[in-house]
C-alpha angles and dihedrals in degrees: 000000000000091000091053088057094045094047094045096041094050090048093050090049093054091048088053092056094051119121125221090254091053091061090063094053121099118263128215088261107093112251093007130113120213087260091056092050090049090052087052089055090057088057091047091052091049089052092052090051092049094047094049092057092045102085122173140190093215121110122273111264103176143025132208092287103038088047087082124082106222127207136151093232127059110256122230110261111203089197094057097088092042088055092055091049092047093049090052091050092064087074097195125053091226092062090056091044089053095047097047090047094048094048095037094051088049089055088050092054093043090052091048092052097043125111103242090212097052115110121230137187129227135154090355090305130115121210138162110256090246090054093047095050089046089056090055093058083076092053096048095042099047091046091050087058088048090052099054102035091104095029104075093174093059122089122250130225123304115273092240092053091049092050091049093051090048090053088048093051092045092052086059105036104023130247122334119207106293090225090065120101117240090246092054094047090053096043095047097032091056096040095250089125130026114239120247119243091263092045093052091049089050090054093059112184095350110128115224148225110051111198115198116194 
């Protein structure tokens, strides 16, 4: 749960430092500008708030790793086009920055107040609150990488969050070369960057990318 706060807090801090020009740059999410990605973060934070107030008495069915549906191809997201239109509707970047900070900080406070043993339901899955928030470390960290991919002066995700996400991916995919940085494992492993020839050789028979959604 501490990593959830660290990952989301650092992401919100970086969004708060974006300039108007930054919002028009491509993000690491194919087809999305930075403004579209930031709009998606608003929806993510809303999902966290909804889930944390959706307790259940049902048995736990998933943990922070099995929460994610895994494939080797990006899935069609029916909300992707809506997100782009919604982002454009904000008009001015400051309006979107204000909204994501408002909802994101509320998600931070809700997570800090949550009972880690409480069971919550979302998307026909049941998790302990700690497991659900642990799963979202992946979401915040990967989207932090997406945010700064074309903004070299912006800080990337915290080291602890990167290490946790590497561990998550390796539980799903198996071990990546130990000499690789956590960032390279995540970028190459999720298809955000194509591997070099030597990297592809080091991966052996490992089939990439792994898409968690």
